Phi, psi and omega in degrees: 000133182286140166251150189272143184272144173086170171281126182236144174309117183282125179276152185256114183246006187305312196290320188284319195273323176041060184049043175300142185259124182246140169252123177248125185233109182201137177275352164289094196293324178300314177297312189299317194276328180289314190293318176301319183292325176293319178299314178301330183285337176264014163100005178276161178257120184239135161259146175236136172221171187247359176204174184295315188301314175303319176303314184289329168306306187291327176295331179278343182246353183226154169262129177244164176260346179187150173237136165264124183219129178283139180291322187257027179283153171320137180082007186233038181293130178052037175065020184304322179294322176290325171303313182284346192305316176307334183286333182253338177205092188300324188260004186280131190263151185242145167253114184269141173227140179205144173273358190222068173303145166213160180291324175295322185282328178289320180295314175311326186290332181284128184103353180261166183292057191242128173279313191212153178240109186235146187259124172291144004276145186254148181283134184291319177309313180294325179297311188301321186292311185295323181291317181307313184293319179301322173292315181301312187292319180296315191286331176299301183297331175293323175296317183291331182290320185293321179289328182291314182296323177305301183300316185293325180291319186291313188299316182290328177291323175299321187283326175293326178290320170304312180307320180293320188294316179298337181259344181248168168299159189282334178292319177286322171305318183292333179281321173304321183302305185302307179301318187293308179301318183295317189277335189247339177310309177304317182299321184284324181291322179291329179290317178307310182305314181305309182303312186301316182300315178296321182284309188300322178289327175283334182288338175275002182235023179306339179280356174279100175297337197281349179253128188285161188288153202303298191267015170265350187277149179305314188291319173291334170295321179286329168300312177302313176301318182288332176288321177294326181297313181298321175298319177300315176300313181294333172289316184293330188248019187282347174281338179270341181246096174283060192239126181285336183281319176294325175294316177301317177302312181301320180295319180299321177291326174295324179288327175296315180292326179292330182257014173066043182063008181269066177286000000 
């Protein structure tokens, strides 16, 4: 691995990596071990394997924040391993490395969960930057998935509560409504806060073209759809729920979608 000559300004990755776990898959043991050692010095947790089959075993039993994979390692013909990656780790982002670059592999990498395509010998500073971007991308999609699930769960709970109100007396329904608002408002607020954090964090990094624009990503399109469906439910049920809190949430969600989640 190429080391940079001269003094370079040290970049701070501590907040982004936060003990991120990296899987390194490469049959070139010198690169494999030296890369792992250097990343560990930067605070990353690293597991090492020498072929795609070993990598699959690791992926099935552990959660990783990024993977560094050699294009020509055993078990990865024509990027087969990377193409299968979503089956084992749906949101995992990869950094591809190769000593044999080709136009075909570079083109094939487009559309796959690949953050960077690097040619050996790699500069460690550049590798560190790309690994950090891969970790950020992986964690972004996981946060979006969590927020989407929270909103969908709350949406179902709201619909169930409406059904309960129609079947029960209004006094009891009023108590159920209060309990529902108290129990779920914090969860919805947390989900919105997560979305806000995701968007604000990436809006400061819009120059990074490796990470797709927020609401142009398929996973974020799903999140937006979940938010829009929740707004529809709130609109349809507002006559049943005389709650200023639910009305405030509905208006906030409408603002979020109107501003493309850039709250």
